DSSP file (Angstrom, degrees, kcal/mol; ACC not computed):
  #  RESIDUE AA STRUCTURE BP1 BP2  ACC     N-H-->O    O-->H-N    N-H-->O    O-->H-N    TCO  KAPPA ALPHA  PHI   PSI    X-CA   Y-CA   Z-CA
    1    1 A M              0   0    0      0, 0.0     2,-0.5     0, 0.0    53,-0.0   0.000 360.0 360.0 360.0 122.6   11.1  -25.0   -9.6
    2    2 A T        -     0   0    0      2,-0.0    53,-2.9     0, 0.0     2,-0.5  -0.909 360.0-161.3-107.6 121.5   11.8  -21.4  -10.6
    3    3 A I  E     -A   54   0A   0     -2,-0.5     2,-0.4    51,-0.2    51,-0.2  -0.888  11.5-178.0-102.9 128.1   13.9  -19.2   -8.4
    4    4 A E  E     -A   53   0A   0     49,-2.7    49,-3.0    -2,-0.5     2,-0.5  -0.964  14.6-155.2-124.8 142.9   13.6  -15.5   -8.9
    5    5 A V  E     -A   52   0A   0     -2,-0.4     2,-0.5    47,-0.2    47,-0.2  -0.978  13.6-166.2-116.9 125.2   15.5  -12.7   -7.1
    6    6 A E  E     -A   51   0A   0     45,-2.9    45,-2.2    -2,-0.5     2,-0.5  -0.942  13.3-147.7-116.5 130.6   13.9   -9.3   -7.0
    7    7 A R  E     +A   50   0A   0     -2,-0.5    43,-0.2    43,-0.2     2,-0.2  -0.823  43.7 132.6 -88.9 131.1   15.5   -6.0   -6.0
    8    8 A T  E     -A   49   0A   0     41,-3.2    41,-2.2    -2,-0.5     2,-0.2  -0.638  47.2 -95.6-151.9-153.8   13.0   -3.8   -4.3
    9    9 A N    >   -     0   0    0     39,-0.2     3,-1.8    -2,-0.2     6,-0.2  -0.774  44.5 -85.6-135.1-178.5   12.5   -1.5   -1.3
   10   10 A S  T 3  S+     0   0    0     36,-0.8    37,-0.1     1,-0.3    33,-0.1   0.525 117.3  70.0 -73.0  -4.2   11.1   -1.8    2.2
   11   11 A E  T 3   +     0   0    0     36,-0.1    -1,-0.3     4,-0.1     2,-0.1   0.616  69.9 118.8 -82.9 -12.4    7.6   -0.9    0.9
   12   12 A N    <>  -     0   0    0     -3,-1.8     4,-2.2     1,-0.1     5,-0.2  -0.332  62.1-144.4 -59.5 126.4    7.4   -4.3   -0.8
   13   13 A E  H  > S+     0   0    0      1,-0.2     4,-2.1     2,-0.2     5,-0.2   0.876  98.3  51.9 -63.5 -40.4    4.4   -6.2    0.6
   14   14 A D  H  > S+     0   0    0      2,-0.2     4,-2.3     1,-0.2    -1,-0.2   0.904 109.2  51.4 -63.7 -40.3    6.2   -9.6    0.4
   15   15 A F  H  > S+     0   0    0      1,-0.2     4,-2.6     2,-0.2    -2,-0.2   0.933 109.2  50.4 -59.7 -46.3    9.2   -8.2    2.2
   16   16 A R  H  X S+     0   0    0     -4,-2.2     4,-1.7     1,-0.2    -1,-0.2   0.869 109.9  50.2 -62.7 -37.3    6.9   -6.9    5.0
   17   17 A K  H  X S+     0   0    0     -4,-2.1     4,-1.8     2,-0.2    -1,-0.2   0.917 111.5  48.1 -66.3 -42.7    5.2  -10.3    5.3
   18   18 A L  H  X S+     0   0    0     -4,-2.3     4,-2.5     1,-0.2    -2,-0.2   0.894 109.4  52.9 -65.1 -39.5    8.6  -12.1    5.6
   19   19 A V  H  X S+     0   0    0     -4,-2.6     4,-2.8     1,-0.2    -1,-0.2   0.866 105.9  54.7 -63.9 -35.1    9.8   -9.6    8.2
   20   20 A S  H  X S+     0   0    0     -4,-1.7     4,-2.0     2,-0.2    -1,-0.2   0.908 108.7  47.8 -63.2 -41.7    6.7  -10.3   10.2
   21   21 A E  H  X S+     0   0    0     -4,-1.8     4,-2.4     2,-0.2    -2,-0.2   0.906 111.3  51.7 -62.7 -41.5    7.6  -14.0   10.1
   22   22 A L  H  X S+     0   0    0     -4,-2.5     4,-2.8     2,-0.2     5,-0.2   0.924 107.1  52.2 -60.3 -46.0   11.2  -13.1   11.1
   23   23 A E  H  X S+     0   0    0     -4,-2.8     4,-2.4     1,-0.2    -1,-0.2   0.913 110.2  48.5 -58.0 -44.3    9.8  -11.0   14.1
   24   24 A D  H  X S+     0   0    0     -4,-2.0     4,-2.1     2,-0.2    -1,-0.2   0.919 111.9  49.8 -61.2 -44.0    7.8  -14.0   15.3
   25   25 A H  H  X S+     0   0    0     -4,-2.4     4,-1.6     1,-0.2    -2,-0.2   0.919 113.1  45.5 -61.3 -46.0   10.8  -16.3   14.9
   26   26 A L  H  X S+     0   0    0     -4,-2.8     4,-2.2     1,-0.2     8,-0.3   0.878 110.6  53.1 -68.3 -38.1   13.1  -13.9   16.9
   27   27 A T  H  < S+     0   0    0     -4,-2.4     4,-0.4    -5,-0.2    -1,-0.2   0.896 109.5  49.1 -64.3 -39.8   10.5  -13.4   19.6
   28   28 A C  H  < S+     0   0    0     -4,-2.1    -1,-0.2    -5,-0.2     3,-0.2   0.852 109.8  54.0 -66.2 -33.5   10.2  -17.1   20.1
   29   29 A G  H  < S-     0   0    0     -4,-1.6    -2,-0.2     1,-0.2    -1,-0.2   0.933 138.3 -20.8 -67.9 -47.7   14.0  -17.4   20.3
   30   30 A D     X  -     0   0    0     -4,-2.2     4,-2.7     1,-0.1     5,-0.2  -0.574  59.2-169.7-166.3  92.5   14.5  -14.9   23.0
   31   31 A E  H  > S+     0   0    0     -4,-0.4     4,-2.3    -3,-0.2     5,-0.2   0.861  86.8  51.8 -59.5 -40.6   11.8  -12.3   23.6
   32   32 A K  H  > S+     0   0    0      2,-0.2     4,-1.4     1,-0.2    -1,-0.2   0.950 114.0  42.2 -63.2 -50.4   13.9  -10.1   26.0
   33   33 A V  H  > S+     0   0    0      1,-0.2     4,-1.9     2,-0.2     3,-0.3   0.921 114.2  52.2 -63.5 -43.4   16.9   -9.8   23.7
   34   34 A H  H  X S+     0   0    0     -4,-2.7     4,-2.0    -8,-0.3    -1,-0.2   0.897 106.1  53.4 -61.9 -39.7   14.6   -9.3   20.6
   35   35 A S  H  < S+     0   0    0     -4,-2.3     4,-0.5    -5,-0.2    -1,-0.2   0.841 108.3  51.4 -65.8 -30.8   12.7   -6.5   22.3
   36   36 A E  H  < S+     0   0    0     -4,-1.4     3,-0.3    -3,-0.3    -1,-0.2   0.884 117.1  38.4 -69.0 -39.0   16.1   -4.7   23.1
   37   37 A C  H >< S+     0   0    0     -4,-1.9     3,-2.3     1,-0.2    -2,-0.2   0.678  92.7  86.3 -87.3 -19.1   17.2   -5.0   19.4
   38   38 A K  G >< S+     0   0    0     -4,-2.0     3,-1.9     1,-0.3    -1,-0.2   0.833  80.5  63.3 -54.1 -37.1   13.9   -4.3   17.7
   39   39 A Q  G 3  S+     0   0    0     -4,-0.5     3,-0.5    -3,-0.3    -1,-0.3   0.709  98.3  57.2 -62.6 -19.3   14.4   -0.5   17.9
   40   40 A Y  G <  S+     0   0    0     -3,-2.3    -1,-0.3     1,-0.2    -2,-0.2   0.347  97.2  64.5 -92.7   6.5   17.4   -0.9   15.6
   41   41 A N    <   +     0   0    0     -3,-1.9    -1,-0.2    -4,-0.2     2,-0.2  -0.069  62.5 154.0-122.8  33.4   15.5   -2.6   12.8
   42   42 A K    >   -     0   0    0     -3,-0.5     3,-0.9     1,-0.1     4,-0.1  -0.428  39.3-144.3 -65.4 132.7   13.0    0.0   11.6
   43   43 A L  G >  S+     0   0    0      1,-0.2     3,-2.0     2,-0.2   -33,-0.2   0.760  90.2  75.0 -71.3 -24.9   12.0   -0.6    8.0
   44   44 A E  G 3  S+     0   0    0      1,-0.3    -1,-0.2   -34,-0.0   -34,-0.1   0.793  93.7  53.0 -60.3 -27.3   11.7    3.2    7.2
   45   45 A S  G <  S+     0   0    0     -3,-0.9     2,-0.6   -35,-0.0    -1,-0.3   0.432  91.7  91.3 -88.6   2.5   15.6    3.4    7.1
   46   46 A I    <   +     0   0    0     -3,-2.0   -36,-0.8     1,-0.1    19,-0.1  -0.868  37.8 160.6-104.5 123.2   15.9    0.6    4.6
   47   47 A K        +     0   0    0     17,-0.6     2,-0.5    -2,-0.6    -1,-0.1   0.598  61.5  61.9-112.7 -17.4   16.0    1.4    0.9
   48   48 A H  E     + B   0  64A   0     16,-1.0    16,-2.3   -39,-0.1     2,-0.4  -0.944  63.5 167.7-122.0 113.0   17.6   -1.6   -0.7
   49   49 A V  E     -AB   8  63A   0    -41,-2.2   -41,-3.2    -2,-0.5     2,-0.4  -0.945  22.4-155.6-130.0 142.5   15.8   -5.0   -0.3
   50   50 A I  E     -AB   7  62A   0     12,-3.2    12,-1.6    -2,-0.4     2,-0.4  -0.966  10.1-173.6-113.8 133.4   16.1   -8.4   -1.9
   51   51 A V  E     -AB   6  61A   0    -45,-2.2   -45,-2.9    -2,-0.4     2,-0.4  -0.999  10.7-152.8-124.4 131.6   13.1  -10.8   -2.0
   52   52 A V  E     -AB   5  60A   0      8,-2.8     7,-3.0    -2,-0.4     8,-1.2  -0.880  11.2-165.9-106.0 135.3   13.6  -14.4   -3.2
   53   53 A Y  E     -AB   4  58A   0    -49,-3.0   -49,-2.7    -2,-0.4     2,-0.5  -0.934  12.7-162.4-119.4 140.3   10.7  -16.2   -4.8
   54   54 A I  E >  S-AB   3  57A   0      3,-2.4     3,-1.8    -2,-0.4   -51,-0.2  -0.991  87.8 -15.7-118.5 121.7   10.3  -19.9   -5.6
   55   55 A D  T 3  S-     0   0    0    -53,-2.9    -1,-0.1    -2,-0.5   -52,-0.1   0.909 130.6 -53.5  49.1  47.1    7.5  -20.5   -8.1
   56   56 A K  T 3  S+     0   0    0    -54,-0.4     2,-0.5     1,-0.2    -1,-0.3   0.481 113.1 119.3  71.7   5.9    6.2  -17.0   -7.4
   57   57 A K  E <   -B   54   0A   0     -3,-1.8    -3,-2.4     2,-0.0     2,-0.3  -0.903  68.1-123.1-105.0 126.3    6.0  -17.5   -3.6
   58   58 A A  E     +B   53   0A   0     -2,-0.5    -5,-0.3    -5,-0.2     3,-0.1  -0.510  42.7 158.9 -68.3 123.0    8.2  -15.2   -1.4
   59   59 A I  E     +     0   0A   0     -7,-3.0    21,-3.0    -2,-0.3     2,-0.3   0.462  55.8  17.5-126.5  -5.8   10.4  -17.4    0.7
   60   60 A G  E     -BC  52  79A   0     -8,-1.2    -8,-2.8    19,-0.2     2,-0.3  -0.993  54.1-179.9-164.6 158.2   13.4  -15.2    1.7
   61   61 A C  E     +BC  51  78A   0     17,-2.8    17,-2.4    -2,-0.3     2,-0.3  -0.969   5.2 172.1-155.1 168.0   14.6  -11.7    2.1
   62   62 A G  E     -B   50   0A   0    -12,-1.6   -12,-3.2    -2,-0.3     2,-0.3  -0.941  11.8-159.3-170.4 163.8   17.4   -9.4    3.2
   63   63 A A  E     -BC  49  75A   0     12,-2.3    12,-2.9    -2,-0.3     2,-0.4  -0.967  10.1-139.9-148.8 161.8   18.3   -5.8    3.0
   64   64 A I  E     -BC  48  74A   0    -16,-2.3   -16,-1.0    -2,-0.3   -17,-0.6  -0.972  14.8-172.4-125.2 146.0   21.2   -3.4    3.2
   65   65 A R  E     - C   0  73A   0      8,-1.9     8,-3.0    -2,-0.4   -19,-0.1  -0.999  34.0-104.1-135.8 137.0   21.3    0.0    4.9
   66   66 A K  E     + C   0  72A   0     -2,-0.4     6,-0.2   -21,-0.2     3,-0.1  -0.375  36.1 174.2 -59.7 131.0   24.1    2.6    4.8
   67   67 A Y  E     -     0   0A   0      4,-3.0     2,-0.2     1,-0.5     5,-0.2   0.776  67.0 -25.0-103.9 -48.6   26.2    2.5    7.9
   68   68 A D  E >  S- C   0  71A   0      3,-1.8     3,-1.0     0, 0.0    -1,-0.5  -0.847  88.7 -65.4-150.1-170.3   28.8    5.0    6.9
   69   69 A H  T 3  S+     0   0    0      1,-0.3     3,-0.0    -2,-0.2    -3,-0.0   0.755 132.5  17.2 -59.6 -27.0   30.4    6.4    3.7
   70   70 A D  T 3  S+     0   0    0     35,-0.1    36,-2.3    36,-0.1    37,-1.7   0.263 114.4  78.3-126.9  14.5   31.9    3.0    2.7
   71   71 A T  E <   -Cd  68 107A   0     -3,-1.0    -4,-3.0    35,-0.2    -3,-1.8  -0.976  51.3-167.1-129.7 135.1   30.1    0.5    4.8
   72   72 A I  E     -Cd  66 108A   0     35,-2.5    37,-2.3    -2,-0.4     2,-0.5  -0.837  16.3-137.4-111.2 156.8   26.7   -1.1    4.6
   73   73 A E  E     -Cd  65 109A   0     -8,-3.0    -8,-1.9    -2,-0.3     2,-0.4  -0.961  16.4-130.7-113.2 129.9   24.9   -3.1    7.3
   74   74 A I  E     +C   64   0A   0     35,-2.8    37,-0.5    -2,-0.5     2,-0.3  -0.643  36.5 179.1 -76.0 131.3   23.1   -6.3    6.4
   75   75 A K  E     +C   63   0A   0    -12,-2.9   -12,-2.3    -2,-0.4   -34,-0.0  -0.924  46.2  13.0-133.3 155.9   19.6   -6.2    7.9
   76   76 A R  E     +     0   0A   0     -2,-0.3     2,-0.3   -14,-0.2    -1,-0.1   0.748  66.5 176.2  55.3  37.3   16.4   -8.4    8.0
   77   77 A M  E     +     0   0A   0    -15,-0.1     2,-0.3   -14,-0.1   -15,-0.2  -0.584  13.7 152.4 -71.4 128.7   17.9  -11.6    6.6
   78   78 A F  E     -C   61   0A   0    -17,-2.4   -17,-2.8    -2,-0.3     2,-0.4  -0.958  30.1-169.3-161.3 140.4   15.3  -14.4    6.7
   79   79 A V  E     -C   60   0A   0     -2,-0.3   -19,-0.2   -19,-0.2     5,-0.1  -0.999  39.4-106.4-129.7 130.4   14.4  -17.6    4.9
   80   80 A S    >   -     0   0    0    -21,-3.0     3,-2.0    -2,-0.4     4,-0.2  -0.199  32.4-114.2 -55.4 144.0   11.1  -19.3    5.6
   81   81 A K  G >  S+     0   0    0      1,-0.3     3,-1.2     2,-0.2    -1,-0.1   0.830 111.9  54.5 -51.6 -42.8   11.4  -22.4    7.7
   82   82 A N  G 3  S+     0   0    0      1,-0.2    -1,-0.3     3,-0.0    -2,-0.1   0.622 111.0  45.8 -71.5 -12.8   10.3  -24.8    4.9
   83   83 A T  G <  S+     0   0    0     -3,-2.0     3,-0.5   -24,-0.2     5,-0.4   0.185  83.7 121.4-117.7  17.0   12.9  -23.6    2.4
   84   84 A R    <   +     0   0    0     -3,-1.2    -4,-0.0    -4,-0.2    -3,-0.0  -0.355  62.9  35.0 -76.3 161.5   16.0  -23.5    4.7
   85   85 A K  S    S+     0   0    0     -2,-0.1    -1,-0.2     1,-0.1    -3,-0.0   0.790  89.4 100.9  66.1  31.2   19.2  -25.5    4.0
   86   86 A K  S    S-     0   0    0     -3,-0.5    -2,-0.1     0, 0.0    -1,-0.1   0.206 101.9 -98.2-125.9  12.0   18.7  -25.1    0.2
   87   87 A G  S  > S+     0   0    0      3,-0.0     4,-2.1     4,-0.0     5,-0.1   0.513  87.7 123.6  86.8   4.9   21.2  -22.2   -0.4
   88   88 A V  H  > S+     0   0    0     -5,-0.4     4,-2.5     2,-0.2     5,-0.2   0.904  72.0  53.2 -67.5 -40.9   18.7  -19.4   -0.4
   89   89 A G  H  > S+     0   0    0      1,-0.2     4,-2.6     2,-0.2    -1,-0.2   0.917 110.6  47.1 -60.2 -43.7   20.4  -17.5    2.5
   90   90 A T  H  > S+     0   0    0      2,-0.2     4,-2.8     1,-0.2     5,-0.2   0.908 110.3  53.3 -63.7 -41.4   23.7  -17.6    0.6
   91   91 A K  H  X S+     0   0    0     -4,-2.1     4,-2.1     2,-0.2    -2,-0.2   0.917 111.2  46.2 -59.3 -44.3   21.9  -16.4   -2.6
   92   92 A I  H  X S+     0   0    0     -4,-2.5     4,-2.5     2,-0.2    -2,-0.2   0.939 112.8  49.7 -63.5 -47.6   20.4  -13.5   -0.7
   93   93 A L  H  X S+     0   0    0     -4,-2.6     4,-2.4     1,-0.2    -2,-0.2   0.913 111.3  48.2 -60.1 -45.4   23.7  -12.6    0.9
   94   94 A I  H  X S+     0   0    0     -4,-2.8     4,-2.5     1,-0.2    -1,-0.2   0.908 111.9  49.7 -63.2 -41.9   25.7  -12.7   -2.4
   95   95 A E  H  X S+     0   0    0     -4,-2.1     4,-2.3    -5,-0.2    -2,-0.2   0.898 111.0  49.5 -64.8 -39.8   23.0  -10.5   -4.1
   96   96 A L  H  X S+     0   0    0     -4,-2.5     4,-2.4     2,-0.2    -2,-0.2   0.912 112.1  48.1 -64.5 -42.1   23.1   -8.0   -1.3
   97   97 A E  H  X S+     0   0    0     -4,-2.4     4,-2.4     2,-0.2    -2,-0.2   0.907 111.2  50.9 -64.5 -41.7   26.9   -7.8   -1.4
   98   98 A T  H  X S+     0   0    0     -4,-2.5     4,-2.3     2,-0.2    -2,-0.2   0.927 111.7  47.3 -60.8 -45.8   26.8   -7.4   -5.2
   99   99 A W  H  X S+     0   0    0     -4,-2.3     4,-1.7     1,-0.2    -2,-0.2   0.904 110.4  52.5 -63.0 -42.7   24.3   -4.6   -4.9
  100  100 A A  H  <>S+     0   0    0     -4,-2.4     5,-2.5     1,-0.2     4,-0.3   0.912 109.5  49.0 -61.3 -42.7   26.4   -2.9   -2.2
  101  101 A K  H ><5S+     0   0    0     -4,-2.4     3,-1.7     1,-0.2    -1,-0.2   0.912 108.0  54.1 -63.4 -41.8   29.5   -3.1   -4.4
  102  102 A E  H 3<5S+     0   0    0     -4,-2.3    -1,-0.2     1,-0.3    -2,-0.2   0.843 106.9  52.5 -59.6 -32.7   27.5   -1.6   -7.3
  103  103 A L  T 3<5S-     0   0    0     -4,-1.7    -1,-0.3    -5,-0.2    -2,-0.2   0.461 125.6-104.5 -83.2  -1.8   26.6    1.3   -5.0
  104  104 A G  T < 5 +     0   0    0     -3,-1.7    -3,-0.2     1,-0.3     2,-0.2   0.568  69.0 147.0  94.3  10.5   30.3    1.9   -4.2
  105  105 A Y      < -     0   0    0     -5,-2.5    -1,-0.3    -6,-0.2   -34,-0.2  -0.525  30.3-168.1 -82.1 150.1   30.5    0.3   -0.7
  106  106 A K        +     0   0    0    -36,-2.3    44,-3.3     1,-0.2     2,-0.3   0.552  65.8  39.0-111.5 -14.7   33.7   -1.4    0.4
  107  107 A K  E     -dE  71 149A   0    -37,-1.7   -35,-2.5    42,-0.3     2,-0.4  -0.988  57.6-155.1-144.3 147.6   32.6   -3.2    3.6
  108  108 A S  E     +dE  72 148A   0     40,-2.9    40,-2.2    -2,-0.3     2,-0.3  -0.979  15.3 179.4-122.7 135.7   29.7   -5.1    5.0
  109  109 A I  E     +dE  73 147A   0    -37,-2.3   -35,-2.8    -2,-0.4     2,-0.3  -0.905   3.6 171.5-128.5 160.6   28.8   -5.5    8.6
  110  110 A L  E     - E   0 146A   0     36,-2.0    36,-2.4    -2,-0.3     2,-0.4  -0.988  22.1-138.4-161.5 163.5   26.0   -7.2   10.4
  111  111 A E  E     + E   0 145A   0    -37,-0.5     2,-0.3    -2,-0.3    34,-0.2  -0.979  23.8 166.7-126.6 141.2   24.7   -8.3   13.8
  112  112 A T  E     - E   0 144A   0     32,-2.7    32,-3.2    -2,-0.4     2,-0.3  -0.890  33.0-100.7-141.5 174.6   23.0  -11.6   14.7
  113  113 A G  E >   - E   0 143A   0     -2,-0.3     3,-1.9    30,-0.2    30,-0.2  -0.712  18.4-125.6-104.3 152.2   22.2  -13.3   18.0
  114  114 A T  T 3  S+     0   0    0     28,-2.4    29,-0.1    -2,-0.3    -1,-0.1   0.729 110.5  64.7 -61.7 -21.3   23.9  -16.1   19.8
  115  115 A M  T 3  S+     0   0    0     27,-0.4    -1,-0.3     1,-0.2     3,-0.1   0.314  88.6  73.5 -85.6   9.8   20.6  -18.0   19.7
  116  116 A L    <>  +     0   0    0     -3,-1.9     4,-2.1     1,-0.1     3,-0.4  -0.591  51.1 161.9-121.3  68.6   20.7  -18.2   15.9
  117  117 A P  H  > S+     0   0    0      0, 0.0     4,-2.4     0, 0.0     5,-0.2   0.812  75.2  57.6 -61.2 -30.0   23.4  -20.8   15.1
  118  118 A E  H  > S+     0   0    0      2,-0.2     4,-2.2     1,-0.2     5,-0.1   0.913 108.3  46.4 -66.0 -40.6   22.2  -21.3   11.5
  119  119 A A  H  > S+     0   0    0     -3,-0.4     4,-2.5     2,-0.2     5,-0.2   0.922 111.0  51.7 -66.2 -43.6   22.7  -17.6   10.8
  120  120 A I  H  X S+     0   0    0     -4,-2.1     4,-2.4     1,-0.2    -2,-0.2   0.925 111.1  48.6 -58.1 -44.7   26.1  -17.6   12.4
  121  121 A G  H  X S+     0   0    0     -4,-2.4     4,-2.7     1,-0.2    -1,-0.2   0.901 108.8  53.6 -61.9 -42.1   27.1  -20.6   10.2
  122  122 A L  H  X S+     0   0    0     -4,-2.2     4,-1.1     1,-0.2    -2,-0.2   0.939 111.3  45.0 -57.6 -49.1   25.8  -18.9    7.1
  123  123 A Y  H  <>S+     0   0    0     -4,-2.5     5,-2.5     1,-0.2     3,-0.3   0.909 113.6  48.8 -65.8 -42.0   27.9  -15.8    7.7
  124  124 A K  H ><5S+     0   0    0     -4,-2.4     3,-1.7     1,-0.2    -1,-0.2   0.912 108.6  53.8 -64.3 -41.7   31.0  -17.8    8.6
  125  125 A R  H 3<5S+     0   0    0     -4,-2.7    -1,-0.2     1,-0.3    -2,-0.2   0.770 107.8  52.9 -62.0 -24.5   30.6  -20.0    5.4
  126  126 A N  T 3<5S-     0   0    0     -4,-1.1    -1,-0.3    -3,-0.3    -2,-0.2   0.013 126.0 -98.8-104.4  27.3   30.4  -16.7    3.4
  127  127 A N  T < 5 +     0   0    0     -3,-1.7     2,-0.4     1,-0.2    -3,-0.2   0.706  69.7 150.5  69.9  25.5   33.7  -15.4    4.8
  128  128 A Y      < -     0   0    0     -5,-2.5     2,-0.4    -6,-0.1    -1,-0.2  -0.733  33.3-149.0 -84.3 139.1   32.3  -13.0    7.5
  129  129 A I  E     -F  147   0A   0     18,-2.7    18,-2.0    -2,-0.4     2,-0.1  -0.910  19.2-111.8-112.4 134.4   34.7  -12.6   10.4
  130  130 A Q  E     -F  146   0A   0     -2,-0.4    16,-0.3    16,-0.2     3,-0.0  -0.433  41.5-179.2 -65.4 135.5   33.5  -12.0   13.9
  131  131 A V  E     -F  145   0A   0     14,-2.5    14,-0.7    -2,-0.1     3,-0.1  -0.830  39.0 -74.6-127.8 165.2   34.4   -8.5   15.1
  132  132 A P        -     0   0    0      0, 0.0     6,-0.1     0, 0.0    -1,-0.1  -0.328  67.1 -87.0 -58.3 145.7   33.8   -6.6   18.4
  133  133 A N        -     0   0    0      4,-0.1     2,-0.2    10,-0.1     6,-0.1  -0.315  52.9-150.1 -57.5 133.8   30.2   -5.5   18.7
  134  134 A Y    >   -     0   0    0     -3,-0.1     3,-2.4     4,-0.1     4,-0.3  -0.608  42.7 -23.4-105.4 163.1   29.8   -2.1   17.1
  135  135 A G  G >  S+     0   0    0      1,-0.3     3,-1.6    -2,-0.2    -2,-0.0   0.018 129.9   3.5  45.7-128.9   27.5    0.8   17.7
  136  136 A Q  G 3  S+     0   0    0      1,-0.3    -1,-0.3     3,-0.1    -3,-0.0   0.609 126.5  65.6 -66.3 -13.5   24.3    0.1   19.5
  137  137 A Y  G X  S+     0   0    0     -3,-2.4     3,-2.1     2,-0.1    -1,-0.3   0.527  70.1 118.8 -90.2  -5.7   25.3   -3.6   20.0
  138  138 A K  T <  S+     0   0    0     -3,-1.6     3,-0.1    -4,-0.3    -4,-0.1  -0.377  82.8  15.8 -58.5 133.3   28.2   -2.8   22.3
  139  139 A G  T 3  S+     0   0    0      1,-0.2     2,-0.9     4,-0.1    -1,-0.3   0.389  89.7 125.5  83.5  -4.9   27.7   -4.4   25.6
  140  140 A M    X   -     0   0    0     -3,-2.1     3,-1.6     1,-0.2    -1,-0.2  -0.781  44.5-164.1 -89.2 107.0   24.9   -6.7   24.4
  141  141 A E  T 3  S+     0   0    0     -2,-0.9    -1,-0.2     1,-0.3    -2,-0.0   0.716  84.6  51.5 -68.6 -21.3   26.2  -10.2   25.5
  142  142 A K  T 3  S+     0   0    0     -3,-0.1   -28,-2.4   -29,-0.1     2,-0.4   0.308  94.0  91.8 -98.2   9.5   23.8  -12.1   23.2
  143  143 A S  E <   -E  113   0A   0     -3,-1.6     2,-0.4   -30,-0.2   -30,-0.2  -0.842  54.7-167.6-102.0 140.8   24.7  -10.2   20.1
  144  144 A L  E     -E  112   0A   0    -32,-3.2   -32,-2.7    -2,-0.4     2,-0.4  -0.992   7.6-155.9-123.8 135.4   27.5  -11.2   17.7
  145  145 A C  E     -EF 111 131A   0    -14,-0.7   -14,-2.5    -2,-0.4     2,-0.3  -0.886   9.9-173.6-114.4 145.8   28.8   -8.8   15.1
  146  146 A F  E     -EF 110 130A   0    -36,-2.4   -36,-2.0    -2,-0.4     2,-0.3  -0.908   3.1-166.4-133.4 158.2   30.5   -9.8   11.8
  147  147 A A  E     -EF 109 129A   0    -18,-2.0   -18,-2.7    -2,-0.3     2,-0.3  -0.974   4.4-174.8-144.1 157.8   32.3   -7.9    9.0
  148  148 A K  E     -E  108   0A   0    -40,-2.2   -40,-2.9    -2,-0.3     2,-0.3  -0.964  25.6-125.6-153.3 135.5   33.5   -8.6    5.5
  149  149 A R  E     -E  107   0A   0     -2,-0.3     2,-0.6   -42,-0.2   -42,-0.3  -0.645  25.4-139.5 -76.1 136.8   35.5   -6.6    3.0
  150  150 A L              0   0    0    -44,-3.3    -1,-0.0    -2,-0.3    -2,-0.0  -0.897 360.0 360.0-101.2 117.6   33.7   -6.3   -0.4
  151  151 A Y              0   0    0     -2,-0.6    -1,-0.1   -44,-0.0   -45,-0.1   0.404 360.0 360.0-108.9 360.0   36.1   -6.6   -3.3
């Protein structure tokens, strides 16, 4: 089994297919909440994307988007159902953090939903700390926000 990590952008076809799977997954989880948050996840604003391949098949993705001068926001994290619990999510997160540091960012923030316990666990295992909901997520009771200093 060969695992490859590719740095790319939001035009990448494999990334777009994985995001489509993510959208289906989130809609099944809580359609009302997902429809509220969907407007904050436009691909056009994402320039830095990671796609993970196993034996040339795209199985996971994640992205970073500038939030402010020293902060990036993690976006579009997803691992295909058949390849979960194999460390792929952590691999994506570490690669995104590494890329953000190379670009000069000092902090990473993200939002996830209360209906995604696996994602919450992933972020906590990787030293993300829950913070008050920021920006557009303020007042959204099913949103959880996390942050991490990048050293």
